[in-house]
C-alpha positions as CSV (number, residue, x, y, z in Angstrom):
1,X,5.8,-41.9,-48.8
2,X,3.7,-43.0,-45.9
3,X,0.3,-42.0,-44.8
4,X,-0.5,-41.3,-41.2
5,X,-3.6,-43.1,-39.9
6,X,-4.0,-42.4,-36.2
7,X,-0.6,-42.8,-34.6
8,X,0.8,-45.5,-36.8
9,X,2.2,-44.8,-40.2
10,X,1.2,-47.2,-43.0
11,X,2.6,-47.6,-46.5
12,X,0.3,-47.0,-49.5
13,X,-0.4,-50.7,-49.8
14,X,-1.7,-50.8,-46.2
15,X,1.3,-52.4,-44.5
16,X,2.0,-51.1,-41.0
17,X,5.2,-49.6,-39.7
18,X,8.1,-52.0,-39.6
19,X,6.5,-54.3,-42.1
20,X,9.1,-56.3,-44.1
21,X,9.9,-55.3,-47.6
22,X,7.8,-57.0,-50.3
23,X,9.5,-58.8,-53.1
24,X,8.7,-55.8,-55.3
25,X,10.5,-53.5,-52.8
26,X,13.5,-55.7,-52.7
27,X,13.7,-55.9,-56.5
28,X,13.3,-52.2,-56.9
29,X,16.0,-51.5,-54.4
30,X,18.5,-53.8,-56.2
31,X,17.6,-52.2,-59.5
32,X,18.2,-48.8,-58.0
33,X,21.4,-49.7,-56.3
34,X,22.8,-52.0,-59.0
35,X,21.3,-51.3,-62.4
36,X,21.4,-54.4,-64.5
37,X,21.3,-56.8,-61.6
38,X,19.0,-59.7,-62.6
39,X,16.0,-59.4,-60.3
40,X,13.3,-61.3,-62.0
41,X,13.6,-64.3,-59.7
42,X,12.9,-62.2,-56.5
43,X,9.2,-62.0,-57.3
44,X,9.0,-65.8,-57.1
45,X,11.8,-66.9,-54.8
46,X,11.1,-64.4,-52.0
47,X,7.4,-65.3,-51.7
48,X,8.2,-69.0,-51.9
49,X,10.6,-68.7,-49.0
50,X,8.2,-66.5,-47.0
51,X,5.4,-69.0,-47.6
52,X,7.6,-72.0,-46.7
53,X,8.4,-70.2,-43.4
54,X,4.7,-69.3,-42.7
55,X,3.4,-72.8,-43.6
56,X,6.2,-74.6,-41.7
57,X,5.6,-72.5,-38.6
58,X,1.8,-73.0,-38.8
59,X,2.2,-76.8,-39.3
60,X,4.5,-77.0,-36.3
61,X,1.9,-75.2,-34.2
62,X,-0.9,-77.5,-35.3
63,X,1.3,-80.6,-34.6
64,X,2.4,-79.3,-31.2
65,X,-1.3,-78.8,-30.3
66,X,-1.9,-82.4,-31.5
67,X,1.1,-83.6,-29.4
68,X,3.2,-85.0,-32.3
69,X,6.3,-83.8,-34.0
70,X,6.8,-83.5,-37.8
71,X,9.3,-86.4,-38.1
72,X,7.0,-88.8,-36.2
73,X,3.9,-87.7,-38.3
74,X,6.0,-88.2,-41.5
75,X,6.8,-91.8,-40.4
76,X,3.3,-92.6,-39.4
77,X,1.8,-91.0,-42.5
78,X,4.1,-93.0,-44.8
79,X,3.1,-96.2,-43.1
80,X,-0.6,-95.3,-43.2
81,X,-0.5,-94.3,-46.9
82,X,1.1,-97.7,-47.8
83,X,-2.2,-99.4,-47.2
84,X,-3.0,-102.5,-45.2
85,X,-1.1,-104.1,-43.4
86,X,0.6,-100.6,-42.9
87,X,4.0,-102.3,-42.9
88,X,7.2,-101.3,-44.7
89,X,10.9,-102.1,-44.4
90,X,13.2,-99.6,-42.9
91,X,14.9,-99.2,-46.2
92,X,11.6,-98.4,-47.9
93,X,10.7,-96.0,-45.1
94,X,13.9,-94.1,-45.6
95,X,13.3,-93.9,-49.3
96,X,9.7,-92.7,-48.9
97,X,10.5,-90.3,-46.0
98,X,13.3,-88.8,-48.1
99,X,15.8,-89.2,-45.2
100,X,18.9,-91.3,-44.4
101,X,18.9,-94.7,-42.9
102,X,20.2,-93.2,-39.7
103,X,17.4,-90.7,-39.6
104,X,14.7,-93.3,-40.2
105,X,16.3,-95.5,-37.5
106,X,16.0,-92.7,-35.0
107,X,12.4,-92.1,-36.0
108,X,11.5,-95.8,-35.7
109,X,13.2,-96.0,-32.2
110,X,11.2,-92.9,-31.0
111,X,7.9,-94.2,-32.5
112,X,8.5,-97.6,-30.9
113,X,9.2,-96.0,-27.5
114,X,5.9,-94.1,-27.8
115,X,4.0,-97.2,-28.7
116,X,3.1,-95.9,-32.2
117,X,4.9,-98.5,-34.3
118,X,6.6,-101.8,-33.7
119,X,9.5,-103.6,-35.5
120,X,9.2,-107.1,-36.7
121,X,11.8,-109.3,-38.4
122,X,11.5,-109.3,-42.1
123,X,11.7,-112.4,-44.4
124,X,13.9,-112.9,-47.3
125,X,17.0,-110.7,-47.0
126,X,19.1,-111.0,-43.9
127,X,18.8,-108.1,-41.4
128,X,15.6,-106.8,-43.0
129,X,13.5,-105.1,-40.4
130,X,9.8,-104.3,-41.0
131,X,7.9,-101.5,-39.3
132,X,4.2,-101.6,-38.7
133,X,1.6,-99.2,-37.2
134,X,0.2,-100.1,-33.9
135,X,-3.5,-99.3,-33.1
136,X,-2.3,-96.2,-31.2
137,X,-0.1,-95.1,-34.1
138,X,-3.0,-95.6,-36.6
139,X,-5.4,-93.6,-34.4
140,X,-2.8,-90.7,-34.0
141,X,-2.1,-90.4,-37.7
142,X,-5.9,-90.5,-38.5
143,X,-6.7,-87.7,-36.2
144,X,-3.6,-85.6,-36.9
145,X,-3.7,-85.8,-40.7
146,X,-7.2,-84.5,-40.6
147,X,-6.2,-81.5,-38.5
148,X,-3.1,-80.7,-40.6
149,X,-4.9,-81.0,-44.0
150,X,-8.0,-79.2,-42.8
151,X,-5.8,-76.3,-41.6
152,X,-3.8,-76.2,-44.7
153,X,-7.0,-76.2,-46.8
154,X,-8.2,-73.2,-44.8
155,X,-4.9,-71.4,-45.5
156,X,-5.3,-71.9,-49.2
157,X,-9.0,-71.1,-49.5
158,X,-8.2,-67.5,-50.6
159,X,-7.5,-69.1,-54.0
160,X,-10.3,-70.4,-56.1
161,X,-10.1,-74.2,-56.8
162,X,-9.0,-73.5,-60.4
163,X,-6.2,-71.2,-59.1
164,X,-5.1,-73.8,-56.7
165,X,-4.9,-76.4,-59.5
166,X,-3.0,-73.9,-61.7
167,X,-0.6,-73.1,-58.9
168,X,0.0,-76.8,-58.0
169,X,0.8,-77.5,-61.7
170,X,3.2,-74.6,-61.9
171,X,4.9,-75.6,-58.7
172,X,5.4,-79.1,-59.9
173,X,7.1,-77.8,-63.0
174,X,9.2,-75.4,-61.1
175,X,10.3,-78.1,-58.6
176,X,11.3,-80.5,-61.3
177,X,13.2,-77.8,-63.1
178,X,15.1,-76.6,-60.0
179,X,15.9,-80.2,-59.0
180,X,17.3,-80.9,-62.5
181,X,19.4,-77.6,-62.5
182,X,20.8,-78.2,-59.0
183,X,21.3,-82.0,-59.6
184,X,19.3,-83.0,-56.5
185,X,16.2,-85.2,-56.5
186,X,16.3,-85.6,-52.8
187,X,14.0,-83.5,-50.7
188,X,13.9,-82.8,-47.0
189,X,11.7,-80.8,-44.7
190,X,12.2,-77.0,-45.1
191,X,15.3,-75.8,-43.3
192,X,16.9,-79.3,-42.8
193,X,20.0,-80.6,-44.6
């Protein structure tokens, strides 16, 4: 049943015409069409997917405005979080960025072309390559991380601090559980293989 408000129909929960089904709508439809279908996951998985899409899209907009892509920021952030002298081996970068050696090699090449990082020969193991932040890379990551984290804090401020802590704890448990059940501890950015 919809209500008519002016010329646009809205649902009882205030959603406008053409609004996507809520997780509750989807679960109810499956229960109606296929009684006995297990639908309890829909109320969690559907909002998680929707949030991942919204948060990913919003982060891409913020990064585009800052003039940096997600892969480059990931590389610079990993180096910055490593502490002075902001230098890691390509192997360690791949491990911390949760990407393959080939992917980190592409990121490093792009960052070097843009003057954000530089490669230096490592010591010890043969063929070890170290990657270090340049002053330009350091400045970019400092400015961009503040923008990204400030925006994401704004998006979450509808939850009280205690609710944010509770949600973060529950998400950590859920992530570990799902990783164990699917046998995959590797993570990538949303939507990437």
